[in-house]
C-alpha positions in Angstrom: 0.0 0.0 0.0 1.4 3.4 -1.0 1.6 6.5 1.2 -0.9 9.2 0.5 0.6 12.7 0.1 -1.4 15.9 0.4 0.2 19.3 -0.1 -1.2 22.7 0.7 -0.1 26.3 1.3 -1.7 26.5 4.8 -2.4 23.7 7.2 -4.7 24.7 10.1 -5.0 22.4 13.1 -8.2 23.0 15.1 -11.5 24.4 13.9 -12.3 26.7 16.8 -13.1 30.3 16.2 -9.4 31.2 15.5 -8.6 28.2 13.4 -11.8 28.4 11.4 -11.3 32.0 10.6 -7.6 31.4 9.7 -8.7 28.7 7.3 -11.4 30.8 5.8 -9.2 33.9 5.3 -6.3 31.9 3.7 -8.7 30.1 1.3 -10.4 33.5 0.4 -6.9 34.8 -0.4 -6.3 32.0 -2.9 -4.1 29.7 -0.8 -4.8 26.0 -0.8 -5.9 25.3 2.7 -6.5 22.1 4.8 -8.4 22.4 8.1 -8.0 19.5 10.5 -10.4 19.0 13.4 -10.6 16.1 15.8 -14.1 16.8 17.3 -17.4 16.4 15.4 -18.5 20.0 16.1 -16.6 22.9 14.8 -16.5 26.6 15.7 -16.4 26.3 19.5 -13.2 26.3 21.6 -12.5 23.1 23.4 -10.2 24.3 26.1 -11.4 26.6 28.8 -9.6 28.1 31.7 -11.5 29.2 34.8 -10.2 32.0 36.9 -11.6 32.6 40.4 -10.9 35.9 42.1 
């Protein structure tokens, strides 16, 4: 079995708000873009930090 090879100009890991926007903007600017997300839902941050004062 051969190895699959994908090439792109921009590889974005994580489809939270920042990653989704980065992928969208790079694609709109004509760059070939791959967006990788591990979770079934996109657009929401996965990691939260709670701060108590």
